[in-house]
One Martini backbone bead per residue (centre of mass of N, CA, C, O) as a GRO file, in nm:
protein
  441
    1UNK     BB    1  -0.674  -2.445   0.618
    2UNK     BB    2  -0.394  -2.648   0.757
    3UNK     BB    3  -0.112  -2.556   0.613
    4UNK     BB    4   0.076  -2.474   0.846
    5UNK     BB    5   0.071  -2.754   0.996
    6UNK     BB    6   0.170  -2.913   0.736
    7UNK     BB    7   0.444  -2.794   0.651
    8UNK     BB    8   0.648  -2.924   0.848
    9UNK     BB    9   0.595  -3.215   0.772
   10UNK     BB   10   0.648  -3.187   0.472
   11UNK     BB   11   0.946  -3.092   0.489
   12UNK     BB   12   1.058  -3.339   0.642
   13UNK     BB   13   0.983  -3.551   0.432
   14UNK     BB   14   1.134  -3.429   0.190
   15UNK     BB   15   1.411  -3.408   0.311
   16UNK     BB   16   1.447  -3.703   0.393
   17UNK     BB   17   1.411  -3.824   0.106
   18UNK     BB   18   1.649  -3.673  -0.025
   19UNK     BB   19   1.873  -3.782   0.157
   20UNK     BB   20   1.828  -4.080   0.107
   21UNK     BB   21   1.860  -4.089  -0.203
   22UNK     BB   22   2.153  -3.949  -0.208
   23UNK     BB   23   2.289  -4.160  -0.006
   24UNK     BB   24   2.160  -4.463  -0.115
   25UNK     BB   25   2.160  -4.416  -0.397
   26UNK     BB   26   2.243  -4.451  -0.700
   27UNK     BB   27   2.565  -4.352  -0.845
   28UNK     BB   28   2.771  -4.235  -1.089
   29UNK     BB   29   2.999  -4.056  -0.991
   30UNK     BB   30   3.320  -3.959  -1.135
   31UNK     BB   31   3.217  -4.042  -1.435
   32UNK     BB   32   3.209  -3.821  -1.650
   33UNK     BB   33   3.005  -3.826  -1.957
   34UNK     BB   34   2.822  -4.080  -1.985
   35UNK     BB   35   2.540  -3.880  -1.999
   36UNK     BB   36   2.707  -3.610  -2.129
   37UNK     BB   37   2.710  -3.300  -1.946
   38UNK     BB   38   2.867  -3.322  -1.673
   39UNK     BB   39   3.153  -3.226  -1.758
   40UNK     BB   40   3.074  -2.936  -1.836
   41UNK     BB   41   2.960  -2.845  -1.558
   42UNK     BB   42   3.227  -2.889  -1.412
   43UNK     BB   43   3.405  -2.695  -1.575
   44UNK     BB   44   3.240  -2.441  -1.522
   45UNK     BB   45   3.261  -2.447  -1.214
   46UNK     BB   46   3.578  -2.441  -1.203
   47UNK     BB   47   3.605  -2.214  -1.473
   48UNK     BB   48   3.411  -1.970  -1.544
   49UNK     BB   49   3.557  -1.712  -1.645
   50UNK     BB   50   3.732  -1.837  -1.871
   51UNK     BB   51   3.501  -1.980  -2.034
   52UNK     BB   52   3.322  -1.725  -2.074
   53UNK     BB   53   3.556  -1.493  -2.165
   54UNK     BB   54   3.773  -1.668  -2.341
   55UNK     BB   55   3.642  -1.919  -2.486
   56UNK     BB   56   3.348  -1.983  -2.471
   57UNK     BB   57   3.010  -2.067  -2.543
   58UNK     BB   58   2.759  -2.245  -2.609
   59UNK     BB   59   2.435  -2.185  -2.630
   60UNK     BB   60   2.333  -2.426  -2.468
   61UNK     BB   61   2.515  -2.359  -2.206
   62UNK     BB   62   2.405  -2.085  -2.144
   63UNK     BB   63   2.109  -2.229  -2.085
   64UNK     BB   64   2.288  -2.388  -1.821
   65UNK     BB   65   2.467  -2.190  -1.624
   66UNK     BB   66   2.337  -2.148  -1.341
   67UNK     BB   67   2.421  -2.396  -1.171
   68UNK     BB   68   2.735  -2.378  -1.204
   69UNK     BB   69   2.744  -2.092  -1.090
   70UNK     BB   70   2.639  -2.162  -0.806
   71UNK     BB   71   2.864  -2.356  -0.743
   72UNK     BB   72   3.098  -2.158  -0.774
   73UNK     BB   73   2.999  -1.957  -0.559
   74UNK     BB   74   2.986  -2.146  -0.320
   75UNK     BB   75   3.289  -2.219  -0.323
   76UNK     BB   76   3.389  -1.929  -0.272
   77UNK     BB   77   3.240  -1.868  -0.006
   78UNK     BB   78   3.347  -2.157   0.133
   79UNK     BB   79   3.631  -2.247   0.039
   80UNK     BB   80   3.599  -2.471  -0.194
   81UNK     BB   81   3.716  -2.737  -0.350
   82UNK     BB   82   3.671  -2.842  -0.696
   83UNK     BB   83   3.616  -3.132  -0.685
   84UNK     BB   84   3.439  -3.384  -0.789
   85UNK     BB   85   3.305  -3.452  -0.519
   86UNK     BB   86   3.226  -3.162  -0.437
   87UNK     BB   87   3.050  -3.104  -0.682
   88UNK     BB   88   2.841  -3.325  -0.626
   89UNK     BB   89   2.761  -3.222  -0.339
   90UNK     BB   90   2.662  -2.943  -0.421
   91UNK     BB   91   2.444  -3.035  -0.611
   92UNK     BB   92   2.292  -3.193  -0.393
   93UNK     BB   93   2.221  -2.951  -0.217
   94UNK     BB   94   2.052  -2.801  -0.426
   95UNK     BB   95   1.847  -3.041  -0.472
   96UNK     BB   96   1.735  -3.042  -0.182
   97UNK     BB   97   1.645  -2.749  -0.161
   98UNK     BB   98   1.452  -2.756  -0.415
   99UNK     BB   99   1.258  -2.966  -0.296
  100UNK     BB  100   1.163  -2.789  -0.059
  101UNK     BB  101   1.066  -2.547  -0.232
  102UNK     BB  102   0.862  -2.703  -0.390
  103UNK     BB  103   0.682  -2.768  -0.140
  104UNK     BB  104   0.615  -2.470  -0.074
  105UNK     BB  105   0.473  -2.405  -0.356
  106UNK     BB  106   0.266  -2.629  -0.350
  107UNK     BB  107   0.107  -2.522  -0.103
  108UNK     BB  108   0.035  -2.245  -0.233
  109UNK     BB  109  -0.126  -2.363  -0.470
  110UNK     BB  110  -0.338  -2.516  -0.305
  111UNK     BB  111  -0.452  -2.258  -0.179
  112UNK     BB  112  -0.533  -2.117  -0.445
  113UNK     BB  113  -0.709  -2.387  -0.555
  114UNK     BB  114  -0.841  -2.547  -0.321
  115UNK     BB  115  -0.690  -2.792  -0.212
  116UNK     BB  116  -0.709  -3.061  -0.047
  117UNK     BB  117  -0.545  -3.263   0.165
  118UNK     BB  118  -0.544  -3.511  -0.017
  119UNK     BB  119  -0.433  -3.354  -0.261
  120UNK     BB  120  -0.164  -3.273  -0.134
  121UNK     BB  121  -0.059  -3.572  -0.107
  122UNK     BB  122  -0.093  -3.662  -0.401
  123UNK     BB  123   0.107  -3.446  -0.499
  124UNK     BB  124   0.348  -3.552  -0.346
  125UNK     BB  125   0.359  -3.823  -0.486
  126UNK     BB  126   0.382  -3.714  -0.775
  127UNK     BB  127   0.649  -3.533  -0.734
  128UNK     BB  128   0.833  -3.766  -0.557
  129UNK     BB  129   0.707  -4.052  -0.664
  130UNK     BB  130   0.945  -4.102  -0.903
  131UNK     BB  131   1.189  -4.152  -1.128
  132UNK     BB  132   1.306  -3.864  -1.156
  133UNK     BB  133   1.354  -3.829  -0.829
  134UNK     BB  134   1.440  -4.118  -0.703
  135UNK     BB  135   1.652  -4.203  -0.948
  136UNK     BB  136   1.778  -4.008  -1.160
  137UNK     BB  137   1.883  -3.769  -0.981
  138UNK     BB  138   2.080  -3.932  -0.793
  139UNK     BB  139   2.247  -4.053  -1.030
  140UNK     BB  140   2.348  -3.774  -1.171
  141UNK     BB  141   2.337  -3.486  -1.002
  142UNK     BB  142   2.487  -3.334  -1.251
  143UNK     BB  143   2.214  -3.123  -1.296
  144UNK     BB  144   1.918  -2.929  -1.422
  145UNK     BB  145   1.643  -3.071  -1.342
  146UNK     BB  146   1.564  -2.949  -1.064
  147UNK     BB  147   1.545  -2.663  -1.157
  148UNK     BB  148   1.316  -2.714  -1.360
  149UNK     BB  149   1.109  -2.826  -1.157
  150UNK     BB  150   1.097  -2.578  -0.982
  151UNK     BB  151   1.022  -2.372  -1.204
  152UNK     BB  152   0.744  -2.494  -1.270
  153UNK     BB  153   0.618  -2.431  -0.991
  154UNK     BB  154   0.682  -2.129  -0.972
  155UNK     BB  155   0.553  -2.018  -1.240
  156UNK     BB  156   0.257  -2.107  -1.174
  157UNK     BB  157   0.232  -1.947  -0.913
  158UNK     BB  158   0.277  -1.662  -1.030
  159UNK     BB  159   0.038  -1.676  -1.220
  160UNK     BB  160  -0.192  -1.727  -1.011
  161UNK     BB  161  -0.096  -1.454  -0.843
  162UNK     BB  162  -0.015  -1.216  -1.037
  163UNK     BB  163   0.319  -1.188  -1.053
  164UNK     BB  164   0.475  -1.011  -1.274
  165UNK     BB  165   0.768  -0.941  -1.201
  166UNK     BB  166   0.860  -1.214  -1.091
  167UNK     BB  167   0.798  -1.361  -1.360
  168UNK     BB  168   0.998  -1.218  -1.527
  169UNK     BB  169   1.255  -1.282  -1.356
  170UNK     BB  170   1.229  -1.594  -1.367
  171UNK     BB  171   1.225  -1.625  -1.676
  172UNK     BB  172   1.504  -1.506  -1.715
  173UNK     BB  173   1.680  -1.675  -1.522
  174UNK     BB  174   1.563  -1.967  -1.603
  175UNK     BB  175   1.687  -1.960  -1.902
  176UNK     BB  176   1.980  -2.055  -1.755
  177UNK     BB  177   1.863  -2.369  -1.691
  178UNK     BB  178   1.611  -2.367  -1.912
  179UNK     BB  179   1.519  -2.308  -2.245
  180UNK     BB  180   1.175  -2.299  -2.200
  181UNK     BB  181   1.099  -2.079  -1.995
  182UNK     BB  182   1.053  -1.814  -2.163
  183UNK     BB  183   0.806  -1.913  -2.322
  184UNK     BB  184   0.616  -1.944  -2.081
  185UNK     BB  185   0.655  -1.656  -1.981
  186UNK     BB  186   0.551  -1.516  -2.235
  187UNK     BB  187   0.262  -1.620  -2.214
  188UNK     BB  188   0.195  -1.525  -1.920
  189UNK     BB  189   0.248  -1.219  -1.984
  190UNK     BB  190   0.046  -1.190  -2.225
  191UNK     BB  191  -0.160  -1.393  -2.037
  192UNK     BB  192  -0.283  -1.317  -1.770
  193UNK     BB  193  -0.448  -1.356  -1.496
  194UNK     BB  194  -0.775  -1.308  -1.433
  195UNK     BB  195  -1.022  -1.192  -1.223
  196UNK     BB  196  -1.185  -1.345  -1.384
  197UNK     BB  197  -1.415  -1.617  -1.378
  198UNK     BB  198  -1.383  -1.906  -1.542
  199UNK     BB  199  -1.579  -2.125  -1.742
  200UNK     BB  200  -1.606  -2.401  -1.939
  201UNK     BB  201  -1.909  -2.309  -2.061
  202UNK     BB  202  -1.868  -2.006  -2.165
  203UNK     BB  203  -1.779  -2.075  -2.492
  204UNK     BB  204  -1.976  -2.266  -2.643
  205UNK     BB  205  -2.103  -2.055  -2.863
  206UNK     BB  206  -1.775  -1.997  -2.946
  207UNK     BB  207  -1.670  -2.289  -3.125
  208UNK     BB  208  -1.477  -2.254  -3.388
  209UNK     BB  209  -1.219  -2.409  -3.248
  210UNK     BB  210  -1.307  -2.702  -3.178
  211UNK     BB  211  -1.209  -2.814  -3.477
  212UNK     BB  212  -1.028  -2.639  -3.654
  213UNK     BB  213  -0.758  -2.612  -3.502
  214UNK     BB  214  -0.694  -2.914  -3.444
  215UNK     BB  215  -0.715  -3.004  -3.742
  216UNK     BB  216  -0.491  -2.821  -3.860
  217UNK     BB  217  -0.270  -2.920  -3.674
  218UNK     BB  218  -0.282  -3.222  -3.739
  219UNK     BB  219  -0.241  -3.195  -4.042
  220UNK     BB  220   0.036  -3.057  -4.024
  221UNK     BB  221   0.175  -3.287  -3.872
  222UNK     BB  222   0.137  -3.498  -4.096
  223UNK     BB  223   0.308  -3.343  -4.309
  224UNK     BB  224   0.566  -3.341  -4.142
  225UNK     BB  225   0.603  -3.642  -4.118
  226UNK     BB  226   0.625  -3.696  -4.426
  227UNK     BB  227   0.871  -3.506  -4.473
  228UNK     BB  228   1.064  -3.647  -4.273
  229UNK     BB  229   1.034  -3.961  -4.349
  230UNK     BB  230   1.102  -3.994  -4.645
  231UNK     BB  231   1.415  -3.940  -4.648
  232UNK     BB  232   1.490  -4.124  -4.408
  233UNK     BB  233   1.378  -4.392  -4.513
  234UNK     BB  234   1.520  -4.394  -4.802
  235UNK     BB  235   1.818  -4.350  -4.656
  236UNK     BB  236   1.849  -4.550  -4.407
  237UNK     BB  237   1.838  -4.414  -4.115
  238UNK     BB  238   1.715  -4.658  -3.943
  239UNK     BB  239   2.001  -4.839  -3.995
  240UNK     BB  240   2.148  -4.598  -3.846
  241UNK     BB  241   2.275  -4.474  -3.587
  242UNK     BB  242   2.038  -4.372  -3.349
  243UNK     BB  243   1.819  -4.590  -3.502
  244UNK     BB  244   1.953  -4.885  -3.465
  245UNK     BB  245   1.880  -4.918  -3.156
  246UNK     BB  246   1.630  -5.014  -2.981
  247UNK     BB  247   1.377  -4.797  -2.881
  248UNK     BB  248   1.458  -4.581  -3.124
  249UNK     BB  249   1.364  -4.789  -3.319
  250UNK     BB  250   1.147  -4.804  -3.553
  251UNK     BB  251   0.851  -4.963  -3.639
  252UNK     BB  252   0.789  -5.011  -3.958
  253UNK     BB  253   0.512  -5.180  -3.944
  254UNK     BB  254   0.389  -4.919  -3.751
  255UNK     BB  255   0.423  -4.632  -3.867
  256UNK     BB  256   0.134  -4.542  -3.949
  257UNK     BB  257   0.007  -4.591  -3.667
  258UNK     BB  258   0.193  -4.395  -3.514
  259UNK     BB  259   0.110  -4.138  -3.661
  260UNK     BB  260  -0.195  -4.155  -3.602
  261UNK     BB  261  -0.159  -4.144  -3.295
  262UNK     BB  262  -0.030  -3.862  -3.279
  263UNK     BB  263  -0.248  -3.704  -3.434
  264UNK     BB  264  -0.490  -3.797  -3.262
  265UNK     BB  265  -0.388  -3.689  -2.991
  266UNK     BB  266  -0.376  -3.390  -3.069
  267UNK     BB  267  -0.669  -3.351  -3.160
  268UNK     BB  268  -0.820  -3.441  -2.899
  269UNK     BB  269  -0.677  -3.266  -2.691
  270UNK     BB  270  -0.730  -2.980  -2.828
  271UNK     BB  271  -1.031  -3.003  -2.846
  272UNK     BB  272  -1.076  -3.010  -2.534
  273UNK     BB  273  -0.920  -2.745  -2.465
  274UNK     BB  274  -1.072  -2.562  -2.718
  275UNK     BB  275  -1.392  -2.580  -2.698
  276UNK     BB  276  -1.379  -2.259  -2.540
  277UNK     BB  277  -1.110  -2.081  -2.551
  278UNK     BB  278  -1.150  -1.845  -2.766
  279UNK     BB  279  -1.347  -1.673  -2.583
  280UNK     BB  280  -1.090  -1.574  -2.390
  281UNK     BB  281  -0.890  -1.390  -2.552
  282UNK     BB  282  -1.002  -1.106  -2.483
  283UNK     BB  283  -1.096  -1.061  -2.210
  284UNK     BB  284  -1.063  -0.761  -1.954
  285UNK     BB  285  -0.853  -0.574  -2.061
  286UNK     BB  286  -0.710  -0.294  -2.115
  287UNK     BB  287  -0.510  -0.116  -2.311
  288UNK     BB  288  -0.279  -0.060  -2.114
  289UNK     BB  289  -0.250  -0.350  -2.019
  290UNK     BB  290  -0.189  -0.477  -2.299
  291UNK     BB  291   0.074  -0.313  -2.350
  292UNK     BB  292   0.222  -0.417  -2.107
  293UNK     BB  293   0.216  -0.722  -2.183
  294UNK     BB  294   0.368  -0.689  -2.451
  295UNK     BB  295   0.624  -0.554  -2.343
  296UNK     BB  296   0.710  -0.777  -2.141
  297UNK     BB  297   0.728  -1.011  -2.341
  298UNK     BB  298   0.923  -0.878  -2.541
  299UNK     BB  299   1.150  -0.817  -2.328
  300UNK     BB  300   1.215  -1.105  -2.259
  301UNK     BB  301   1.313  -1.202  -2.535
  302UNK     BB  302   1.532  -0.983  -2.574
  303UNK     BB  303   1.705  -1.030  -2.321
  304UNK     BB  304   1.763  -1.326  -2.360
  305UNK     BB  305   1.886  -1.318  -2.649
  306UNK     BB  306   2.107  -1.108  -2.588
  307UNK     BB  307   2.254  -1.272  -2.366
  308UNK     BB  308   2.319  -1.521  -2.534
  309UNK     BB  309   2.480  -1.370  -2.761
  310UNK     BB  310   2.697  -1.249  -2.574
  311UNK     BB  311   2.804  -1.538  -2.440
  312UNK     BB  312   2.811  -1.670  -2.718
  313UNK     BB  313   3.044  -1.823  -2.955
  314UNK     BB  314   2.880  -2.081  -3.022
  315UNK     BB  315   2.686  -2.334  -3.246
  316UNK     BB  316   2.742  -2.698  -3.202
  317UNK     BB  317   2.568  -2.904  -3.043
  318UNK     BB  318   2.298  -2.843  -3.228
  319UNK     BB  319   2.055  -2.876  -3.460
  320UNK     BB  320   1.735  -2.790  -3.461
  321UNK     BB  321   1.629  -2.958  -3.697
  322UNK     BB  322   1.745  -3.222  -3.591
  323UNK     BB  323   1.605  -3.221  -3.317
  324UNK     BB  324   1.308  -3.225  -3.424
  325UNK     BB  325   1.334  -3.477  -3.592
  326UNK     BB  326   1.402  -3.666  -3.357
  327UNK     BB  327   1.140  -3.619  -3.197
  328UNK     BB  328   0.952  -3.728  -3.413
  329UNK     BB  329   1.075  -4.013  -3.422
  330UNK     BB  330   1.032  -4.087  -3.124
  331UNK     BB  331   0.711  -4.056  -3.131
  332UNK     BB  332   0.721  -4.326  -3.363
  333UNK     BB  333   0.848  -4.597  -3.259
  334UNK     BB  334   0.553  -4.641  -3.143
  335UNK     BB  335   0.249  -4.675  -3.047
  336UNK     BB  336   0.231  -4.461  -2.791
  337UNK     BB  337   0.524  -4.430  -2.676
  338UNK     BB  338   0.515  -4.153  -2.520
  339UNK     BB  339   0.311  -4.244  -2.299
  340UNK     BB  340   0.472  -4.474  -2.178
  341UNK     BB  341   0.715  -4.299  -2.099
  342UNK     BB  342   0.565  -4.111  -1.901
  343UNK     BB  343   0.465  -4.320  -1.701
  344UNK     BB  344   0.751  -4.435  -1.619
  345UNK     BB  345   0.861  -4.142  -1.525
  346UNK     BB  346   0.597  -3.999  -1.364
  347UNK     BB  347   0.360  -4.206  -1.346
  348UNK     BB  348   0.011  -4.270  -1.278
  349UNK     BB  349  -0.095  -3.979  -1.330
  350UNK     BB  350  -0.110  -4.007  -1.640
  351UNK     BB  351  -0.351  -4.196  -1.640
  352UNK     BB  352  -0.553  -4.012  -1.489
  353UNK     BB  353  -0.540  -3.785  -1.695
  354UNK     BB  354  -0.657  -3.944  -1.937
  355UNK     BB  355  -0.935  -4.022  -1.784
  356UNK     BB  356  -0.948  -3.686  -1.681
  357UNK     BB  357  -0.910  -3.465  -1.909
  358UNK     BB  358  -1.160  -3.286  -1.902
  359UNK     BB  359  -1.119  -3.193  -1.606
  360UNK     BB  360  -0.842  -3.074  -1.647
  361UNK     BB  361  -0.938  -2.862  -1.853
  362UNK     BB  362  -1.133  -2.716  -1.672
  363UNK     BB  363  -0.918  -2.611  -1.475
  364UNK     BB  364  -0.755  -2.455  -1.687
  365UNK     BB  365  -0.985  -2.265  -1.798
  366UNK     BB  366  -1.029  -2.111  -1.527
  367UNK     BB  367  -0.726  -1.962  -1.565
  368UNK     BB  368  -0.719  -1.903  -1.868
  369UNK     BB  369  -0.538  -1.836  -2.154
  370UNK     BB  370  -0.247  -1.890  -2.063
  371UNK     BB  371  -0.302  -2.186  -1.965
  372UNK     BB  372  -0.405  -2.296  -2.227
  373UNK     BB  373  -0.152  -2.240  -2.406
  374UNK     BB  374   0.047  -2.399  -2.236
  375UNK     BB  375  -0.093  -2.668  -2.253
  376UNK     BB  376  -0.066  -2.692  -2.554
  377UNK     BB  377   0.243  -2.684  -2.565
  378UNK     BB  378   0.275  -2.946  -2.388
  379UNK     BB  379   0.122  -3.143  -2.563
  380UNK     BB  380   0.311  -3.126  -2.802
  381UNK     BB  381   0.577  -3.191  -2.643
  382UNK     BB  382   0.470  -3.490  -2.554
  383UNK     BB  383   0.571  -3.645  -2.809
  384UNK     BB  384   0.819  -3.673  -2.657
  385UNK     BB  385   0.976  -3.974  -2.544
  386UNK     BB  386   1.183  -3.795  -2.377
  387UNK     BB  387   1.075  -3.715  -2.070
  388UNK     BB  388   1.302  -3.525  -1.961
  389UNK     BB  389   1.216  -3.278  -2.143
  390UNK     BB  390   0.945  -3.241  -1.931
  391UNK     BB  391   1.046  -3.146  -1.637
  392UNK     BB  392   0.913  -2.852  -1.656
  393UNK     BB  393   0.613  -2.923  -1.740
  394UNK     BB  394   0.485  -3.118  -1.537
  395UNK     BB  395   0.438  -2.925  -1.278
  396UNK     BB  396   0.232  -2.738  -1.426
  397UNK     BB  397  -0.005  -2.968  -1.441
  398UNK     BB  398  -0.048  -3.099  -1.158
  399UNK     BB  399  -0.262  -2.910  -1.013
  400UNK     BB  400  -0.493  -2.986  -1.225
  401UNK     BB  401  -0.491  -3.290  -1.185
  402UNK     BB  402  -0.551  -3.290  -0.880
  403UNK     BB  403  -0.812  -3.126  -0.888
  404UNK     BB  404  -0.962  -3.342  -1.074
  405UNK     BB  405  -0.884  -3.618  -0.876
  406UNK     BB  406  -0.932  -3.583  -0.560
  407UNK     BB  407  -1.218  -3.733  -0.542
  408UNK     BB  408  -1.093  -4.025  -0.549
  409UNK     BB  409  -0.936  -3.961  -0.263
  410UNK     BB  410  -1.132  -4.052   0.012
  411UNK     BB  411  -0.924  -4.269   0.100
  412UNK     BB  412  -0.656  -4.422   0.239
  413UNK     BB  413  -0.628  -4.668   0.057
  414UNK     BB  414  -0.603  -4.515  -0.216
  415UNK     BB  415  -0.347  -4.361  -0.137
  416UNK     BB  416  -0.168  -4.606  -0.085
  417UNK     BB  417  -0.199  -4.733  -0.362
  418UNK     BB  418  -0.075  -4.491  -0.518
  419UNK     BB  419   0.199  -4.500  -0.373
  420UNK     BB  420   0.282  -4.786  -0.448
  421UNK     BB  421   0.255  -4.755  -0.752
  422UNK     BB  422   0.463  -4.528  -0.774
  423UNK     BB  423   0.700  -4.687  -0.657
  424UNK     BB  424   0.704  -4.901  -0.882
  425UNK     BB  425   0.748  -4.687  -1.115
  426UNK     BB  426   1.028  -4.574  -1.006
  427UNK     BB  427   1.251  -4.794  -0.978
  428UNK     BB  428   1.451  -4.777  -0.716
  429UNK     BB  429   1.595  -5.074  -0.741
  430UNK     BB  430   1.737  -5.010  -0.986
  431UNK     BB  431   2.023  -5.098  -1.181
  432UNK     BB  432   2.188  -4.913  -1.410
  433UNK     BB  433   2.468  -4.842  -1.442
  434UNK     BB  434   2.771  -4.800  -1.687
  435UNK     BB  435   2.696  -4.974  -1.920
  436UNK     BB  436   2.665  -5.059  -2.228
  437UNK     BB  437   2.412  -5.079  -2.446
  438UNK     BB  438   2.290  -5.374  -2.624
  439UNK     BB  439   2.062  -5.386  -2.839
  440UNK     BB  440   1.755  -5.464  -2.739
  441UNK     BB  441   1.512  -5.346  -2.496
   0.00000   0.00000   0.00000
């Protein structure tokens, strides 16, 4: 397969697209803080040593410190003054470089999974022609999103290639760019890809988890929803604060239907994913290999947690219970609101994944227990209707989605149609502006 001949063209297109979007796309400009964390990242980049060792950082920002650290290091090496404009430009440079590196590892993943040339290009459209990359990333600039996107592609490549030590290293370092990286690394290290080739029908006769596990999980989710919603709803939380305006305000008349949609989504998706997955949990590793896997996975959690505790002085950014409660509320703003949000953020590939979900799961199952469990983790996380939180998870599933649907794109016309549709979903022409939104969206 001529991946080598394709690589140069691929890199040129990705690089050119990144330069164009960052040069001519709408930009937030120098008014940091409008979208949240940009001002903090700028301050860390500007005075890293004093903030880290004298003032101390919140735990949340310790887990985002890698990008501003690299900007700070780049400025020191090149003797660049970290003005606001220079900081924005350096972040842009890193974002462009990471887009090209993402393309490099995407081609390597395609080679590993034996994805055809048409699939390679459909994957390119999926990864680069969407709102997250074409519109939101150039608009915000000073963000950790592109680092998370790249890490998603890199970590799944290392898993597929069974590169254990690089996987450990990337999971550790990446945990300081995006908070959920080390949890995915933990699963991949604990259940590495086996040399044994798994087939979707392999565990059909051992399907005790086919109904039981998804049903128990969905039932538990329903109980959690009831527990969270009862005090919030009775205390009029929906009529004040963050749930007062716009799309985040739940439609009270459809609340029960929204909960049933979320619970049903989890039950049906996990049932398909685990229809024979439990038979794979035993794997074919020996005792020494299993002990090594457990040691590395535990060591990853220990080193990440220890490092975070060492560098963090406070933990005031948000309370985790409040965060998860908010995610649950966001997931039931309207029936299947989370799916609509993901389609608009990541593009029409989400629709194709829904209609080809069994095939996508088949491709995931072929890669073993680690990938099955990570996919389950992502499916549960996808209840969050703030799609940006899934920026690390999305590229992990893309290779299996493309492998499942590449047979659809047998003609150039279909690929062009998919590209045009993705471009429409990207809303690249949209003027976001910096004015406060009021009223209902």
